[in-house]
N, C-alpha and C positions, 0 to 999 in steps of 0.2 A: 783868777781862779779862786774858788772858795772850797776849802777842804776843812771839815770839822772832824776831829778825833773824839770818839765817845768819852774817853777818859779826861778830856779837856773841858767837857761840858759840866756845868754845876748840877749836882743832883738835888732834887727837892721833892717833897711830898705834895702831890697834886690834890685838888679838891675832892677827887673821887677816892683818895687813899693810896693810889699807886705811887711808886717811886719813879720819877721822871727825869730825863735829861733831854732838853730841847736841842735837837740837832740842826733844825732849820726853821726859821720863822721870818717871814718877810718884814715884819715890823721891827725886828731886832737885828737882822743881818743885811738890811738895805738891798734886797734883791727884788726882782719883779716876778714873784710867784704868788699864786692865789692860795696855796696850801701850806700847811706846817707839818713837820715830821718830828716826832719825839720817840725816844727809846724808853719803854716802860718795863718795870719789873715788880713782881709780887713774890714774897717769900712763900715757902711751902705752907699750905693751909690758909693763906690769906685770900680775901676777896676784895674787889673794889666795891665802893658804895654804889648802890643802885642810883643811876643818874641818866640824864638825857641831854642831848645837844640839839640845838636848832639847826645844826649843819650836818652834813654827811661825814662819816668816819670809816676808816678801814683799819683793821688790826691785821698784822702779819706776824704769825708766831715764829719766833727764832729758836727758842729752846724751852724745855719743860712740857708738862701736860696740864691741861686746864679744862674748865667747864665754862662755856659761854652761854649767857642768858640774854636773849633779845625778846622783849615783850613776853609772850607766853611760851616761847620755844627755848629749850635748853639742849645743847649738844656738846660733846667732848671735842676738844681741839688739841692739835699736835703740831710739832715743828713742820713748817712748810705750808700750813693752812692759812688762807686769807679769808677774813670775815668782813663782809660789808654791813655797815650799820646805817640804816636810813635816818634822815632827820626826824627828830622827836621820838625815836624808838627808845624804850626803857631798856637799859643795858647794865650788865654786871659780868665780871669775869673772875673766876676763882682758880687759884693754883692748887693742883692736886698731886703732883708728882713729888718725888723726894728732893728735887732741886727747885730753884726759883723758876717761875714762869717769866720769860722775857719775850717782849714783842714790840713791834713798831706801831705807832699810832699816826695815821695820816689823816689830817682834818682839812676839809675843803668846803667853804673858804677857811683860811687859817684860824686856828683856835683863838677864842677870846673869852674871858671870864664871863661876860654877860650872856654868852651863848650856851652856858652850861647850868643845869639845875640839879642839885643833889636831892634825890627823893627819899633815900633811906640810908643812914650810916650803919655799917656793920659792926 
């Protein structure tokens, strides 16, 4: 049985500028899954860098209010929202509420640095 507690996962700043804690990654946890799952957070007013992945990604909003940009479309996002991001889509998320924006990032196949390109730093 594999159980990871969020508070036991090391926090780091990802290439896109979000604060991440990897909950599950097949290369690091020796499991047979194709995907990776990370917990991300952005402080109020912060945005991730505009970036794109060569893989698909899903965000699931846990708390806070944000604005999601995918290519030329921008929409508000709230707790309980799930956002599908197609491979190669240009993406950025911004925290708009009075609290941090927290969300899960599910990447399939599992995230690798060589699959991500930072297009514009904020």
